C-alpha positions in Angstrom: 37.7 41.5 41.4 38.5 43.4 44.5 37.6 41.0 47.5 37.2 44.1 49.7 34.3 45.6 47.6 30.9 44.3 48.2 27.7 45.1 46.2 24.5 43.8 47.5 21.0 43.8 46.0 17.8 42.2 47.1 14.0 42.5 46.9 11.6 42.1 49.7 7.9 41.7 49.0 5.8 42.5 52.0 1.9 42.3 52.6 1.8 45.8 54.1 1.2 49.0 52.2 4.2 51.0 51.0 3.6 54.1 53.3 3.7 51.8 56.4 6.8 49.9 55.1 8.6 53.2 54.4 7.7 54.5 57.9 9.1 51.3 59.5 12.3 51.5 57.6 12.7 55.3 58.2 12.5 54.5 61.9 16.1 53.2 62.4 15.9 53.5 66.2 13.2 50.8 66.0 15.2 48.3 63.9 16.4 46.2 67.0 12.6 45.5 67.8 12.2 43.5 64.6 15.6 42.9 63.0 17.6 40.3 65.1 21.1 41.2 63.8 20.6 44.9 64.7 21.6 44.7 68.3 21.7 48.4 69.1 21.1 51.9 67.6 22.9 54.9 69.2 21.7 58.3 67.8 24.6 60.7 67.3 22.7 63.5 65.7 19.3 64.4 64.2 20.1 62.5 61.0 22.9 60.2 62.1 23.7 57.3 64.4 25.8 54.2 65.1 24.3 50.8 64.5 25.7 47.7 66.2 25.4 44.7 64.0 26.1 41.1 64.8 24.9 38.2 62.5 25.9 34.6 62.4 29.7 35.1 62.2 31.4 35.8 65.6 32.2 39.5 65.0 30.4 42.7 65.9 30.3 45.7 63.5 29.7 49.4 64.5 28.4 51.2 61.5 28.0 55.0 61.5 25.0 56.1 59.4 24.3 59.5 58.1 21.0 60.1 56.2 21.8 61.2 52.7 18.3 61.0 51.1 14.8 60.7 52.6 12.1 61.0 49.9 8.8 59.5 51.1 7.2 60.3 47.7 9.8 58.3 45.7 10.0 55.8 48.6 13.8 56.2 48.9 15.8 56.0 52.1 19.6 56.3 51.6 22.5 56.4 54.1 26.2 56.9 53.9 28.2 54.5 56.0 31.4 54.9 57.9 33.3 53.0 60.6 33.5 49.2 60.3 31.8 49.5 56.9 32.1 52.3 54.5 30.0 53.2 51.5 26.2 53.6 51.1 23.0 51.7 51.6 19.6 52.3 50.2 15.9 51.1 50.5 13.5 52.0 47.7 9.9 51.2 48.7 7.2 51.0 46.0 3.5 49.8 45.9 3.0 46.3 44.7 -0.6 45.4 44.5 -2.1 45.5 47.9 1.4 45.2 49.5 4.8 46.6 48.7 8.1 45.9 47.1 11.4 46.9 48.8 14.6 47.1 46.8 17.7 47.0 48.9 21.0 48.1 47.5 24.3 48.5 49.1 27.8 49.3 47.9 30.4 48.8 50.7 33.9 48.1 51.8 35.1 46.9 55.1 36.6 49.8 57.3 37.8 47.3 59.9 41.5 46.1 59.2 40.8 42.6 60.2 37.9 42.2 57.8 40.1 43.6 54.9 42.8 41.1 55.8 40.3 38.2 55.8 38.4 39.4 52.7 40.0 37.0 50.1 39.6 33.7 52.0 36.3 34.6 53.6 34.6 36.6 50.9 31.9 33.8 50.3 31.3 33.5 54.0 30.9 37.2 54.4 28.4 37.3 51.5 26.5 34.3 53.0 26.4 36.1 56.4 24.9 39.1 54.9 22.3 37.0 53.0 21.2 35.5 56.2 21.0 38.9 57.9 18.8 40.3 55.1 16.5 37.2 55.1 15.9 37.5 58.8 15.4 41.3 58.4 12.7 40.7 55.9 11.0 38.2 58.1 11.3 40.4 61.1 9.9 43.4 59.2 7.0 41.3 57.8 6.0 40.1 61.2 6.4 43.6 62.7 4.2 45.1 60.0 1.6 42.3 60.2 1.0 43.4 63.7 0.7 47.0 62.8 -1.7 46.1 59.9 -3.7 44.0 62.2 -3.9 46.8 64.7 -5.0 49.3 62.0 -7.6 46.7 60.9 -8.9 46.3 64.5 -9.1 50.1 64.9 -10.9 50.5 61.6 -13.3 47.7 62.6 -13.9 49.3 66.1 -14.5 52.7 64.5 -16.9 51.2 62.0 -18.7 49.4 64.9 -19.0 52.7 66.8 -20.3 54.5 63.7 -23.1 51.9 63.4 -24.0 52.2 67.0 -24.2 55.9 66.7 -26.3 55.6 63.6 -28.6 53.2 65.4 -28.8 55.5 68.4 -29.3 58.6 66.4 -32.0 56.9 64.3 -33.8 55.2 67.2 
């Protein structure tokens, strides 16, 4: 086993519809609004940027992301990573009843020399740190989307109310 090779996989189940989830995940610049460990996003191009990450452990990662696949029909968002982490990361969003299912997959290696040197003794701690980050990301996205779904519901209710008023006015 190579202690410098990490493969992560996780599933998020969310109460929001898949297109709304996909749109939120596609908006990487908005991640700091709902994902506590994503401290900053710095665009470097139309399909690229640097993401500054700091989770529970006392270190900061700067990860360069380049979009490698954006497929709203398939619900797939994939990026190539460089910098403090190298490899790839992917979200696949699918409908799941009235909500959605998000499959997260990542295959990565530390690009930062210190992380490579600490990989063997701290491998379990690095994995646990990642698990906490992902759990908090899911919770943050769920709360973020709940606000958007509620806003959409209020707009729909207001539009329906206006439509009823119009019908009463037009019929009266």
